[in-house]
mmCIF file of the N, C-alpha and C atoms, coordinates in Angstrom:
data_MODEL
# 
_entry.id   MODEL 
# 
loop_
_atom_site.group_PDB 
_atom_site.id 
_atom_site.type_symbol 
_atom_site.label_atom_id 
_atom_site.label_alt_id 
_atom_site.label_comp_id 
_atom_site.label_asym_id 
_atom_site.label_entity_id 
_atom_site.label_seq_id 
_atom_site.pdbx_PDB_ins_code 
_atom_site.Cartn_x 
_atom_site.Cartn_y 
_atom_site.Cartn_z 
_atom_site.occupancy 
_atom_site.B_iso_or_equiv 
_atom_site.pdbx_formal_charge 
_atom_site.auth_seq_id 
_atom_site.auth_comp_id 
_atom_site.auth_asym_id 
_atom_site.auth_atom_id 
_atom_site.pdbx_PDB_model_num 
ATOM 1   N N  . UNK A 1 1  ? 1.025  -1.300 0.227   1.00 0.00 ? 1  UNK A N  1 
ATOM 2   C CA . UNK A 1 1  ? -0.025 -0.187 0.127   1.00 0.00 ? 1  UNK A CA 1 
ATOM 3   C C  . UNK A 1 1  ? 0.799  0.845  0.169   1.00 0.00 ? 1  UNK A C  1 
ATOM 4   N N  . UNK A 1 2  ? 0.441  2.443  -0.588  1.00 0.00 ? 2  UNK A N  1 
ATOM 5   C CA . UNK A 1 2  ? 1.337  3.182  -0.974  1.00 0.00 ? 2  UNK A CA 1 
ATOM 6   C C  . UNK A 1 2  ? 0.694  4.463  -0.070  1.00 0.00 ? 2  UNK A C  1 
ATOM 7   N N  . UNK A 1 3  ? 1.499  5.782  0.287   1.00 0.00 ? 3  UNK A N  1 
ATOM 8   C CA . UNK A 1 3  ? 1.132  6.552  0.820   1.00 0.00 ? 3  UNK A CA 1 
ATOM 9   C C  . UNK A 1 3  ? 1.551  7.774  -0.016  1.00 0.00 ? 3  UNK A C  1 
ATOM 10  N N  . UNK A 1 4  ? 0.390  8.577  -0.416  1.00 0.00 ? 4  UNK A N  1 
ATOM 11  C CA . UNK A 1 4  ? 0.766  9.615  -1.410  1.00 0.00 ? 4  UNK A CA 1 
ATOM 12  C C  . UNK A 1 4  ? 0.283  11.076 -0.548  1.00 0.00 ? 4  UNK A C  1 
ATOM 13  N N  . UNK A 1 5  ? 1.386  11.784 -0.504  1.00 0.00 ? 5  UNK A N  1 
ATOM 14  C CA . UNK A 1 5  ? 1.570  13.117 0.457   1.00 0.00 ? 5  UNK A CA 1 
ATOM 15  C C  . UNK A 1 5  ? 2.035  14.353 -0.204  1.00 0.00 ? 5  UNK A C  1 
ATOM 16  N N  . UNK A 1 6  ? 1.388  15.220 -0.722  1.00 0.00 ? 6  UNK A N  1 
ATOM 17  C CA . UNK A 1 6  ? 1.659  16.603 -1.219  1.00 0.00 ? 6  UNK A CA 1 
ATOM 18  C C  . UNK A 1 6  ? 2.090  17.126 -0.173  1.00 0.00 ? 6  UNK A C  1 
ATOM 19  N N  . UNK A 1 7  ? 3.528  17.968 -0.532  1.00 0.00 ? 7  UNK A N  1 
ATOM 20  C CA . UNK A 1 7  ? 4.297  18.265 0.643   1.00 0.00 ? 7  UNK A CA 1 
ATOM 21  C C  . UNK A 1 7  ? 4.251  20.265 0.082   1.00 0.00 ? 7  UNK A C  1 
ATOM 22  N N  . UNK A 1 8  ? 3.981  20.261 -0.998  1.00 0.00 ? 8  UNK A N  1 
ATOM 23  C CA . UNK A 1 8  ? 3.826  22.010 -1.314  1.00 0.00 ? 8  UNK A CA 1 
ATOM 24  C C  . UNK A 1 8  ? 3.155  21.355 -3.062  1.00 0.00 ? 8  UNK A C  1 
ATOM 25  N N  . UNK A 1 9  ? 2.889  22.660 -3.076  1.00 0.00 ? 9  UNK A N  1 
ATOM 26  C CA . UNK A 1 9  ? 1.786  22.527 -4.309  1.00 0.00 ? 9  UNK A CA 1 
ATOM 27  C C  . UNK A 1 9  ? 2.406  22.276 -5.576  1.00 0.00 ? 9  UNK A C  1 
ATOM 28  N N  . UNK A 1 10 ? 2.046  21.263 -6.062  1.00 0.00 ? 10 UNK A N  1 
ATOM 29  C CA . UNK A 1 10 ? 2.619  20.675 -7.236  1.00 0.00 ? 10 UNK A CA 1 
ATOM 30  C C  . UNK A 1 10 ? 3.779  19.228 -7.225  1.00 0.00 ? 10 UNK A C  1 
ATOM 31  N N  . UNK A 1 11 ? 4.047  19.459 -5.657  1.00 0.00 ? 11 UNK A N  1 
ATOM 32  C CA . UNK A 1 11 ? 5.713  18.665 -5.595  1.00 0.00 ? 11 UNK A CA 1 
ATOM 33  C C  . UNK A 1 11 ? 4.568  17.437 -4.124  1.00 0.00 ? 11 UNK A C  1 
ATOM 34  N N  . UNK A 1 12 ? 4.941  16.060 -4.968  1.00 0.00 ? 12 UNK A N  1 
ATOM 35  C CA . UNK A 1 12 ? 4.543  15.078 -3.772  1.00 0.00 ? 12 UNK A CA 1 
ATOM 36  C C  . UNK A 1 12 ? 5.641  14.003 -3.340  1.00 0.00 ? 12 UNK A C  1 
ATOM 37  N N  . UNK A 1 13 ? 4.727  13.469 -2.775  1.00 0.00 ? 13 UNK A N  1 
ATOM 38  C CA . UNK A 1 13 ? 6.082  12.500 -1.812  1.00 0.00 ? 13 UNK A CA 1 
ATOM 39  C C  . UNK A 1 13 ? 5.281  10.637 -1.585  1.00 0.00 ? 13 UNK A C  1 
ATOM 40  N N  . UNK A 1 14 ? 5.747  9.991  -2.611  1.00 0.00 ? 14 UNK A N  1 
ATOM 41  C CA . UNK A 1 14 ? 4.911  8.563  -2.525  1.00 0.00 ? 14 UNK A CA 1 
ATOM 42  C C  . UNK A 1 14 ? 5.925  7.754  -1.522  1.00 0.00 ? 14 UNK A C  1 
ATOM 43  N N  . UNK A 1 15 ? 5.364  7.226  -0.852  1.00 0.00 ? 15 UNK A N  1 
ATOM 44  C CA . UNK A 1 15 ? 5.912  6.318  -0.009  1.00 0.00 ? 15 UNK A CA 1 
ATOM 45  C C  . UNK A 1 15 ? 5.795  4.989  0.191   1.00 0.00 ? 15 UNK A C  1 
ATOM 46  N N  . UNK A 1 16 ? 6.215  3.848  -0.198  1.00 0.00 ? 16 UNK A N  1 
ATOM 47  C CA . UNK A 1 16 ? 5.378  2.482  0.012   1.00 0.00 ? 16 UNK A CA 1 
ATOM 48  C C  . UNK A 1 16 ? 6.564  1.189  0.470   1.00 0.00 ? 16 UNK A C  1 
ATOM 49  N N  . UNK A 1 17 ? 5.535  0.280  1.576   1.00 0.00 ? 17 UNK A N  1 
ATOM 50  C CA . UNK A 1 17 ? 6.118  -0.808 1.639   1.00 0.00 ? 17 UNK A CA 1 
ATOM 51  C C  . UNK A 1 17 ? 6.627  -1.595 1.050   1.00 0.00 ? 17 UNK A C  1 
ATOM 52  N N  . UNK A 1 18 ? 8.163  -1.575 1.393   1.00 0.00 ? 18 UNK A N  1 
ATOM 53  C CA . UNK A 1 18 ? 8.721  -2.902 1.017   1.00 0.00 ? 18 UNK A CA 1 
ATOM 54  C C  . UNK A 1 18 ? 9.142  -3.955 1.342   1.00 0.00 ? 18 UNK A C  1 
ATOM 55  N N  . UNK A 1 19 ? 8.755  -4.537 2.645   1.00 0.00 ? 19 UNK A N  1 
ATOM 56  C CA . UNK A 1 19 ? 9.008  -5.486 2.906   1.00 0.00 ? 19 UNK A CA 1 
ATOM 57  C C  . UNK A 1 19 ? 9.534  -5.517 4.590   1.00 0.00 ? 19 UNK A C  1 
ATOM 58  N N  . UNK A 1 20 ? 10.016 -6.547 4.804   1.00 0.00 ? 20 UNK A N  1 
ATOM 59  C CA . UNK A 1 20 ? 10.853 -6.471 6.464   1.00 0.00 ? 20 UNK A CA 1 
ATOM 60  C C  . UNK A 1 20 ? 12.407 -6.638 6.279   1.00 0.00 ? 20 UNK A C  1 
ATOM 61  N N  . UNK A 1 21 ? 13.167 -6.362 6.783   1.00 0.00 ? 21 UNK A N  1 
ATOM 62  C CA . UNK A 1 21 ? 14.055 -6.482 6.908   1.00 0.00 ? 21 UNK A CA 1 
ATOM 63  C C  . UNK A 1 21 ? 14.522 -7.892 7.636   1.00 0.00 ? 21 UNK A C  1 
ATOM 64  N N  . UNK A 1 22 ? 16.411 -8.011 8.317   1.00 0.00 ? 22 UNK A N  1 
ATOM 65  C CA . UNK A 1 22 ? 17.015 -9.088 8.346   1.00 0.00 ? 22 UNK A CA 1 
ATOM 66  C C  . UNK A 1 22 ? 16.197 -9.714 9.770   1.00 0.00 ? 22 UNK A C  1 
ATOM 67  N N  . UNK A 1 23 ? 16.028 -8.297 10.501  1.00 0.00 ? 23 UNK A N  1 
ATOM 68  C CA . UNK A 1 23 ? 15.483 -8.153 11.953  1.00 0.00 ? 23 UNK A CA 1 
ATOM 69  C C  . UNK A 1 23 ? 13.976 -8.082 12.214  1.00 0.00 ? 23 UNK A C  1 
ATOM 70  N N  . UNK A 1 24 ? 13.463 -7.781 11.036  1.00 0.00 ? 24 UNK A N  1 
ATOM 71  C CA . UNK A 1 24 ? 11.883 -8.011 11.089  1.00 0.00 ? 24 UNK A CA 1 
ATOM 72  C C  . UNK A 1 24 ? 10.989 -6.598 11.186  1.00 0.00 ? 24 UNK A C  1 
ATOM 73  N N  . UNK A 1 25 ? 12.326 -5.654 11.031  1.00 0.00 ? 25 UNK A N  1 
ATOM 74  C CA . UNK A 1 25 ? 11.750 -4.255 11.134  1.00 0.00 ? 25 UNK A CA 1 
ATOM 75  C C  . UNK A 1 25 ? 10.809 -4.121 9.235   1.00 0.00 ? 25 UNK A C  1 
ATOM 76  N N  . UNK A 1 26 ? 10.078 -3.336 9.683   1.00 0.00 ? 26 UNK A N  1 
ATOM 77  C CA . UNK A 1 26 ? 9.334  -3.033 7.923   1.00 0.00 ? 26 UNK A CA 1 
ATOM 78  C C  . UNK A 1 26 ? 10.502 -2.189 7.730   1.00 0.00 ? 26 UNK A C  1 
ATOM 79  N N  . UNK A 1 27 ? 10.355 -1.827 5.727   1.00 0.00 ? 27 UNK A N  1 
ATOM 80  C CA . UNK A 1 27 ? 11.442 -0.669 5.125   1.00 0.00 ? 27 UNK A CA 1 
ATOM 81  C C  . UNK A 1 27 ? 10.662 -0.258 4.016   1.00 0.00 ? 27 UNK A C  1 
ATOM 82  N N  . UNK A 1 28 ? 10.910 0.940  4.298   1.00 0.00 ? 28 UNK A N  1 
ATOM 83  C CA . UNK A 1 28 ? 10.057 1.717  2.754   1.00 0.00 ? 28 UNK A CA 1 
ATOM 84  C C  . UNK A 1 28 ? 10.983 2.247  1.507   1.00 0.00 ? 28 UNK A C  1 
ATOM 85  N N  . UNK A 1 29 ? 9.818  2.655  0.908   1.00 0.00 ? 29 UNK A N  1 
ATOM 86  C CA . UNK A 1 29 ? 10.631 3.225  -0.227  1.00 0.00 ? 29 UNK A CA 1 
ATOM 87  C C  . UNK A 1 29 ? 10.287 4.875  -0.709  1.00 0.00 ? 29 UNK A C  1 
ATOM 88  N N  . UNK A 1 30 ? 11.110 5.583  -0.754  1.00 0.00 ? 30 UNK A N  1 
ATOM 89  C CA . UNK A 1 30 ? 10.278 6.863  -1.167  1.00 0.00 ? 30 UNK A CA 1 
ATOM 90  C C  . UNK A 1 30 ? 10.714 8.039  -2.244  1.00 0.00 ? 30 UNK A C  1 
ATOM 91  N N  . UNK A 1 31 ? 9.719  8.241  -2.637  1.00 0.00 ? 31 UNK A N  1 
ATOM 92  C CA . UNK A 1 31 ? 10.417 9.245  -3.794  1.00 0.00 ? 31 UNK A CA 1 
ATOM 93  C C  . UNK A 1 31 ? 9.844  10.496 -4.053  1.00 0.00 ? 31 UNK A C  1 
ATOM 94  N N  . UNK A 1 32 ? 10.548 11.797 -4.037  1.00 0.00 ? 32 UNK A N  1 
ATOM 95  C CA . UNK A 1 32 ? 9.653  12.584 -4.055  1.00 0.00 ? 32 UNK A CA 1 
ATOM 96  C C  . UNK A 1 32 ? 9.630  13.139 -5.549  1.00 0.00 ? 32 UNK A C  1 
ATOM 97  N N  . UNK A 1 33 ? 8.755  13.550 -6.194  1.00 0.00 ? 33 UNK A N  1 
ATOM 98  C CA . UNK A 1 33 ? 8.358  14.163 -7.332  1.00 0.00 ? 33 UNK A CA 1 
ATOM 99  C C  . UNK A 1 33 ? 7.536  15.222 -8.087  1.00 0.00 ? 33 UNK A C  1 
ATOM 100 N N  . UNK A 1 34 ? 7.854  15.939 -8.785  1.00 0.00 ? 34 UNK A N  1 
ATOM 101 C CA . UNK A 1 34 ? 6.899  17.206 -9.301  1.00 0.00 ? 34 UNK A CA 1 
ATOM 102 C C  . UNK A 1 34 ? 5.875  16.773 -10.034 1.00 0.00 ? 34 UNK A C  1 
ATOM 103 N N  . UNK A 1 35 ? 4.840  17.020 -10.310 1.00 0.00 ? 35 UNK A N  1 
ATOM 104 C CA . UNK A 1 35 ? 3.657  16.889 -10.938 1.00 0.00 ? 35 UNK A CA 1 
ATOM 105 C C  . UNK A 1 35 ? 2.310  16.893 -10.572 1.00 0.00 ? 35 UNK A C  1 
ATOM 106 N N  . UNK A 1 36 ? 1.403  16.514 -10.951 1.00 0.00 ? 36 UNK A N  1 
ATOM 107 C CA . UNK A 1 36 ? -0.200 15.979 -10.257 1.00 0.00 ? 36 UNK A CA 1 
ATOM 108 C C  . UNK A 1 36 ? 0.026  15.171 -9.628  1.00 0.00 ? 36 UNK A C  1 
ATOM 109 N N  . UNK A 1 37 ? -1.161 15.383 -8.616  1.00 0.00 ? 37 UNK A N  1 
ATOM 110 C CA . UNK A 1 37 ? -1.852 13.876 -8.072  1.00 0.00 ? 37 UNK A CA 1 
ATOM 111 C C  . UNK A 1 37 ? -1.767 12.719 -8.584  1.00 0.00 ? 37 UNK A C  1 
ATOM 112 N N  . UNK A 1 38 ? -2.268 12.541 -9.696  1.00 0.00 ? 38 UNK A N  1 
ATOM 113 C CA . UNK A 1 38 ? -2.321 11.221 -11.096 1.00 0.00 ? 38 UNK A CA 1 
ATOM 114 C C  . UNK A 1 38 ? -1.284 10.731 -11.362 1.00 0.00 ? 38 UNK A C  1 
ATOM 115 N N  . UNK A 1 39 ? -0.521 11.439 -11.579 1.00 0.00 ? 39 UNK A N  1 
ATOM 116 C CA . UNK A 1 39 ? 1.278  11.465 -11.565 1.00 0.00 ? 39 UNK A CA 1 
ATOM 117 C C  . UNK A 1 39 ? 1.655  10.766 -10.297 1.00 0.00 ? 39 UNK A C  1 
ATOM 118 N N  . UNK A 1 40 ? 1.535  11.034 -9.528  1.00 0.00 ? 40 UNK A N  1 
ATOM 119 C CA . UNK A 1 40 ? 2.083  10.976 -8.229  1.00 0.00 ? 40 UNK A CA 1 
ATOM 120 C C  . UNK A 1 40 ? 1.285  9.008  -8.073  1.00 0.00 ? 40 UNK A C  1 
ATOM 121 N N  . UNK A 1 41 ? 0.026  9.491  -8.264  1.00 0.00 ? 41 UNK A N  1 
ATOM 122 C CA . UNK A 1 41 ? -0.845 7.848  -8.125  1.00 0.00 ? 41 UNK A CA 1 
ATOM 123 C C  . UNK A 1 41 ? -0.135 6.729  -9.201  1.00 0.00 ? 41 UNK A C  1 
ATOM 124 N N  . UNK A 1 42 ? 0.488  7.380  -10.438 1.00 0.00 ? 42 UNK A N  1 
ATOM 125 C CA . UNK A 1 42 ? 1.228  6.284  -11.371 1.00 0.00 ? 42 UNK A CA 1 
ATOM 126 C C  . UNK A 1 42 ? 2.362  6.092  -10.819 1.00 0.00 ? 42 UNK A C  1 
ATOM 127 N N  . UNK A 1 43 ? 3.044  6.897  -10.281 1.00 0.00 ? 43 UNK A N  1 
ATOM 128 C CA . UNK A 1 43 ? 4.516  6.256  -9.536  1.00 0.00 ? 43 UNK A CA 1 
ATOM 129 C C  . UNK A 1 43 ? 4.137  5.546  -8.171  1.00 0.00 ? 43 UNK A C  1 
ATOM 130 N N  . UNK A 1 44 ? 3.292  5.509  -7.396  1.00 0.00 ? 44 UNK A N  1 
ATOM 131 C CA . UNK A 1 44 ? 2.895  4.584  -6.251  1.00 0.00 ? 44 UNK A CA 1 
ATOM 132 C C  . UNK A 1 44 ? 2.829  3.344  -6.918  1.00 0.00 ? 44 UNK A C  1 
ATOM 133 N N  . UNK A 1 45 ? 2.071  3.208  -7.972  1.00 0.00 ? 45 UNK A N  1 
ATOM 134 C CA . UNK A 1 45 ? 1.379  1.817  -8.851  1.00 0.00 ? 45 UNK A CA 1 
ATOM 135 C C  . UNK A 1 45 ? 2.337  1.076  -9.241  1.00 0.00 ? 45 UNK A C  1 
ATOM 136 N N  . UNK A 1 46 ? 3.441  2.101  -10.165 1.00 0.00 ? 46 UNK A N  1 
ATOM 137 C CA . UNK A 1 46 ? 4.523  1.683  -11.123 1.00 0.00 ? 46 UNK A CA 1 
ATOM 138 C C  . UNK A 1 46 ? 5.647  1.254  -9.765  1.00 0.00 ? 46 UNK A C  1 
ATOM 139 N N  . UNK A 1 47 ? 5.854  1.412  -8.420  1.00 0.00 ? 47 UNK A N  1 
ATOM 140 C CA . UNK A 1 47 ? 6.469  1.220  -7.303  1.00 0.00 ? 47 UNK A CA 1 
ATOM 141 C C  . UNK A 1 47 ? 6.166  -0.093 -7.144  1.00 0.00 ? 47 UNK A C  1 
ATOM 142 N N  . UNK A 1 48 ? 4.871  0.238  -6.383  1.00 0.00 ? 48 UNK A N  1 
ATOM 143 C CA . UNK A 1 48 ? 4.236  -1.462 -5.886  1.00 0.00 ? 48 UNK A CA 1 
ATOM 144 C C  . UNK A 1 48 ? 4.363  -2.446 -6.541  1.00 0.00 ? 48 UNK A C  1 
ATOM 145 N N  . UNK A 1 49 ? 4.098  -2.327 -7.957  1.00 0.00 ? 49 UNK A N  1 
ATOM 146 C CA . UNK A 1 49 ? 4.080  -3.265 -8.661  1.00 0.00 ? 49 UNK A CA 1 
ATOM 147 C C  . UNK A 1 49 ? 5.430  -3.826 -8.802  1.00 0.00 ? 49 UNK A C  1 
ATOM 148 N N  . UNK A 1 50 ? 6.779  -2.718 -8.709  1.00 0.00 ? 50 UNK A N  1 
ATOM 149 C CA . UNK A 1 50 ? 7.963  -3.797 -9.164  1.00 0.00 ? 50 UNK A CA 1 
ATOM 150 C C  . UNK A 1 50 ? 8.957  -4.081 -8.055  1.00 0.00 ? 50 UNK A C  1 
ATOM 151 N N  . UNK A 1 51 ? 7.799  -3.781 -6.860  1.00 0.00 ? 51 UNK A N  1 
ATOM 152 C CA . UNK A 1 51 ? 7.999  -4.915 -5.713  1.00 0.00 ? 51 UNK A CA 1 
ATOM 153 C C  . UNK A 1 51 ? 9.701  -4.775 -5.428  1.00 0.00 ? 51 UNK A C  1 
ATOM 154 N N  . UNK A 1 52 ? 10.194 -3.227 -5.585  1.00 0.00 ? 52 UNK A N  1 
ATOM 155 C CA . UNK A 1 52 ? 11.661 -3.485 -5.260  1.00 0.00 ? 52 UNK A CA 1 
ATOM 156 C C  . UNK A 1 52 ? 12.178 -3.397 -4.339  1.00 0.00 ? 52 UNK A C  1 
ATOM 157 N N  . UNK A 1 53 ? 13.197 -3.701 -3.650  1.00 0.00 ? 53 UNK A N  1 
ATOM 158 C CA . UNK A 1 53 ? 13.761 -3.313 -1.814  1.00 0.00 ? 53 UNK A CA 1 
ATOM 159 C C  . UNK A 1 53 ? 14.265 -2.258 -1.751  1.00 0.00 ? 53 UNK A C  1 
ATOM 160 N N  . UNK A 1 54 ? 14.175 -1.442 -0.918  1.00 0.00 ? 54 UNK A N  1 
ATOM 161 C CA . UNK A 1 54 ? 15.258 -0.097 -0.353  1.00 0.00 ? 54 UNK A CA 1 
ATOM 162 C C  . UNK A 1 54 ? 16.457 -0.992 -0.459  1.00 0.00 ? 54 UNK A C  1 
ATOM 163 N N  . UNK A 1 55 ? 17.330 -0.186 -0.880  1.00 0.00 ? 55 UNK A N  1 
ATOM 164 C CA . UNK A 1 55 ? 18.514 -0.473 -0.328  1.00 0.00 ? 55 UNK A CA 1 
ATOM 165 C C  . UNK A 1 55 ? 19.251 0.257  0.532   1.00 0.00 ? 55 UNK A C  1 
ATOM 166 N N  . UNK A 1 56 ? 20.292 0.099  1.437   1.00 0.00 ? 56 UNK A N  1 
ATOM 167 C CA . UNK A 1 56 ? 21.199 0.985  2.598   1.00 0.00 ? 56 UNK A CA 1 
ATOM 168 C C  . UNK A 1 56 ? 21.429 1.675  2.174   1.00 0.00 ? 56 UNK A C  1 
ATOM 169 N N  . UNK A 1 57 ? 22.012 2.772  2.859   1.00 0.00 ? 57 UNK A N  1 
ATOM 170 C CA . UNK A 1 57 ? 22.812 3.957  2.036   1.00 0.00 ? 57 UNK A CA 1 
ATOM 171 C C  . UNK A 1 57 ? 24.142 3.133  2.106   1.00 0.00 ? 57 UNK A C  1 
ATOM 172 N N  . UNK A 1 58 ? 25.134 4.140  1.376   1.00 0.00 ? 58 UNK A N  1 
ATOM 173 C CA . UNK A 1 58 ? 26.405 3.468  0.980   1.00 0.00 ? 58 UNK A CA 1 
ATOM 174 C C  . UNK A 1 58 ? 27.546 3.439  1.707   1.00 0.00 ? 58 UNK A C  1 
ATOM 175 N N  . UNK A 1 59 ? 27.169 4.472  2.822   1.00 0.00 ? 59 UNK A N  1 
ATOM 176 C CA . UNK A 1 59 ? 28.244 4.500  3.913   1.00 0.00 ? 59 UNK A CA 1 
ATOM 177 C C  . UNK A 1 59 ? 27.518 4.645  5.012   1.00 0.00 ? 59 UNK A C  1 
ATOM 178 N N  . UNK A 1 60 ? 28.552 4.189  6.585   1.00 0.00 ? 60 UNK A N  1 
ATOM 179 C CA . UNK A 1 60 ? 27.948 3.715  7.721   1.00 0.00 ? 60 UNK A CA 1 
ATOM 180 C C  . UNK A 1 60 ? 28.307 5.117  8.295   1.00 0.00 ? 60 UNK A C  1 
ATOM 181 N N  . UNK A 1 61 ? 27.529 5.334  9.457   1.00 0.00 ? 61 UNK A N  1 
ATOM 182 C CA . UNK A 1 61 ? 27.527 6.716  10.131  1.00 0.00 ? 61 UNK A CA 1 
ATOM 183 C C  . UNK A 1 61 ? 29.507 6.573  10.554  1.00 0.00 ? 61 UNK A C  1 
ATOM 184 N N  . UNK A 1 62 ? 29.805 5.588  11.194  1.00 0.00 ? 62 UNK A N  1 
ATOM 185 C CA . UNK A 1 62 ? 31.434 5.852  11.654  1.00 0.00 ? 62 UNK A CA 1 
ATOM 186 C C  . UNK A 1 62 ? 32.345 6.113  10.490  1.00 0.00 ? 62 UNK A C  1 
ATOM 187 N N  . UNK A 1 63 ? 31.879 5.368  9.286   1.00 0.00 ? 63 UNK A N  1 
ATOM 188 C CA . UNK A 1 63 ? 32.661 5.951  7.904   1.00 0.00 ? 63 UNK A CA 1 
ATOM 189 C C  . UNK A 1 63 ? 32.568 7.596  7.684   1.00 0.00 ? 63 UNK A C  1 
ATOM 190 N N  . UNK A 1 64 ? 31.356 8.096  7.839   1.00 0.00 ? 64 UNK A N  1 
ATOM 191 C CA . UNK A 1 64 ? 31.333 9.485  7.812   1.00 0.00 ? 64 UNK A CA 1 
ATOM 192 C C  . UNK A 1 64 ? 32.013 10.313 8.888   1.00 0.00 ? 64 UNK A C  1 
ATOM 193 N N  . UNK A 1 65 ? 31.918 9.684  9.891   1.00 0.00 ? 65 UNK A N  1 
ATOM 194 C CA . UNK A 1 65 ? 32.648 10.642 11.339  1.00 0.00 ? 65 UNK A CA 1 
ATOM 195 C C  . UNK A 1 65 ? 34.178 11.018 11.418  1.00 0.00 ? 65 UNK A C  1 
ATOM 196 N N  . UNK A 1 66 ? 34.760 9.240  10.634  1.00 0.00 ? 66 UNK A N  1 
ATOM 197 C CA . UNK A 1 66 ? 36.393 9.344  10.233  1.00 0.00 ? 66 UNK A CA 1 
ATOM 198 C C  . UNK A 1 66 ? 36.652 10.419 9.298   1.00 0.00 ? 66 UNK A C  1 
ATOM 199 N N  . UNK A 1 67 ? 35.675 10.500 8.026   1.00 0.00 ? 67 UNK A N  1 
ATOM 200 C CA . UNK A 1 67 ? 36.173 11.530 7.135   1.00 0.00 ? 67 UNK A CA 1 
ATOM 201 C C  . UNK A 1 67 ? 36.118 12.527 7.653   1.00 0.00 ? 67 UNK A C  1 
ATOM 202 N N  . UNK A 1 68 ? 35.178 13.031 8.292   1.00 0.00 ? 68 UNK A N  1 
ATOM 203 C CA . UNK A 1 68 ? 34.891 14.304 8.759   1.00 0.00 ? 68 UNK A CA 1 
ATOM 204 C C  . UNK A 1 68 ? 35.857 14.885 9.557   1.00 0.00 ? 68 UNK A C  1 
ATOM 205 N N  . UNK A 1 69 ? 36.277 13.414 10.875  1.00 0.00 ? 69 UNK A N  1 
ATOM 206 C CA . UNK A 1 69 ? 37.346 13.942 11.311  1.00 0.00 ? 69 UNK A CA 1 
ATOM 207 C C  . UNK A 1 69 ? 38.731 14.118 10.897  1.00 0.00 ? 69 UNK A C  1 
ATOM 208 N N  . UNK A 1 70 ? 39.094 13.430 9.820   1.00 0.00 ? 70 UNK A N  1 
ATOM 209 C CA . UNK A 1 70 ? 40.245 14.217 9.030   1.00 0.00 ? 70 UNK A CA 1 
ATOM 210 C C  . UNK A 1 70 ? 40.295 15.403 8.394   1.00 0.00 ? 70 UNK A C  1 
ATOM 211 N N  . UNK A 1 71 ? 39.210 15.158 7.828   1.00 0.00 ? 71 UNK A N  1 
ATOM 212 C CA . UNK A 1 71 ? 39.140 16.907 7.025   1.00 0.00 ? 71 UNK A CA 1 
ATOM 213 C C  . UNK A 1 71 ? 39.189 17.919 7.691   1.00 0.00 ? 71 UNK A C  1 
ATOM 214 N N  . UNK A 1 72 ? 38.766 17.900 9.148   1.00 0.00 ? 72 UNK A N  1 
ATOM 215 C CA . UNK A 1 72 ? 38.703 18.648 9.994   1.00 0.00 ? 72 UNK A CA 1 
ATOM 216 C C  . UNK A 1 72 ? 39.631 19.192 11.095  1.00 0.00 ? 72 UNK A C  1 
ATOM 217 N N  . UNK A 1 73 ? 40.645 17.728 11.783  1.00 0.00 ? 73 UNK A N  1 
ATOM 218 C CA . UNK A 1 73 ? 41.609 18.125 12.605  1.00 0.00 ? 73 UNK A CA 1 
ATOM 219 C C  . UNK A 1 73 ? 42.318 19.200 12.196  1.00 0.00 ? 73 UNK A C  1 
ATOM 220 N N  . UNK A 1 74 ? 42.530 19.870 10.977  1.00 0.00 ? 74 UNK A N  1 
ATOM 221 C CA . UNK A 1 74 ? 43.846 20.523 11.089  1.00 0.00 ? 74 UNK A CA 1 
ATOM 222 C C  . UNK A 1 74 ? 43.208 22.081 11.672  1.00 0.00 ? 74 UNK A C  1 
ATOM 223 N N  . UNK A 1 75 ? 41.453 22.158 11.250  1.00 0.00 ? 75 UNK A N  1 
ATOM 224 C CA . UNK A 1 75 ? 41.187 23.661 12.026  1.00 0.00 ? 75 UNK A CA 1 
ATOM 225 C C  . UNK A 1 75 ? 40.900 23.536 13.444  1.00 0.00 ? 75 UNK A C  1 
ATOM 226 N N  . UNK A 1 76 ? 41.375 22.301 14.388  1.00 0.00 ? 76 UNK A N  1 
ATOM 227 C CA . UNK A 1 76 ? 41.066 22.315 15.278  1.00 0.00 ? 76 UNK A CA 1 
ATOM 228 C C  . UNK A 1 76 ? 42.337 22.880 16.537  1.00 0.00 ? 76 UNK A C  1 
ATOM 229 N N  . UNK A 1 77 ? 41.660 23.292 17.483  1.00 0.00 ? 77 UNK A N  1 
ATOM 230 C CA . UNK A 1 77 ? 42.734 23.380 18.566  1.00 0.00 ? 77 UNK A CA 1 
ATOM 231 C C  . UNK A 1 77 ? 43.795 22.556 18.858  1.00 0.00 ? 77 UNK A C  1 
ATOM 232 N N  . UNK A 1 78 ? 45.151 22.546 19.553  1.00 0.00 ? 78 UNK A N  1 
ATOM 233 C CA . UNK A 1 78 ? 45.780 21.144 19.635  1.00 0.00 ? 78 UNK A CA 1 
ATOM 234 C C  . UNK A 1 78 ? 44.821 20.284 21.325  1.00 0.00 ? 78 UNK A C  1 
ATOM 235 N N  . UNK A 1 79 ? 44.056 21.239 21.554  1.00 0.00 ? 79 UNK A N  1 
ATOM 236 C CA . UNK A 1 79 ? 43.804 20.285 22.715  1.00 0.00 ? 79 UNK A CA 1 
ATOM 237 C C  . UNK A 1 79 ? 42.719 19.364 22.280  1.00 0.00 ? 79 UNK A C  1 
ATOM 238 N N  . UNK A 1 80 ? 41.788 19.575 21.470  1.00 0.00 ? 80 UNK A N  1 
ATOM 239 C CA . UNK A 1 80 ? 40.333 19.356 20.485  1.00 0.00 ? 80 UNK A CA 1 
ATOM 240 C C  . UNK A 1 80 ? 40.723 18.429 19.837  1.00 0.00 ? 80 UNK A C  1 
ATOM 241 N N  . UNK A 1 81 ? 42.324 18.474 18.954  1.00 0.00 ? 81 UNK A N  1 
ATOM 242 C CA . UNK A 1 81 ? 42.579 17.291 18.196  1.00 0.00 ? 81 UNK A CA 1 
ATOM 243 C C  . UNK A 1 81 ? 43.179 16.003 19.212  1.00 0.00 ? 81 UNK A C  1 
ATOM 244 N N  . UNK A 1 82 ? 43.520 16.567 20.244  1.00 0.00 ? 82 UNK A N  1 
ATOM 245 C CA . UNK A 1 82 ? 44.467 15.395 21.262  1.00 0.00 ? 82 UNK A CA 1 
ATOM 246 C C  . UNK A 1 82 ? 43.591 14.521 22.094  1.00 0.00 ? 82 UNK A C  1 
ATOM 247 N N  . UNK A 1 83 ? 42.760 15.182 22.319  1.00 0.00 ? 83 UNK A N  1 
ATOM 248 C CA . UNK A 1 83 ? 41.717 14.365 22.930  1.00 0.00 ? 83 UNK A CA 1 
ATOM 249 C C  . UNK A 1 83 ? 40.170 13.772 22.098  1.00 0.00 ? 83 UNK A C  1 
# 
């Protein structure tokens, strides 16, 4: 079952339940589109029929934080970089 929500005039969010992950939690797929409500309903039907699975993001939080530290450490005071 899809949920269609108008975020602002002519901008729609289509959210589709895609099943459950390995822990049993529900997964969803969401698309934002510009167009009419009928276009959003078509997209919802297309996403429901495709049976697509939601994919996890390509990076973990720890990886992003490590990259942020590497990028920012030169601008920190010595005490912050040390601790």
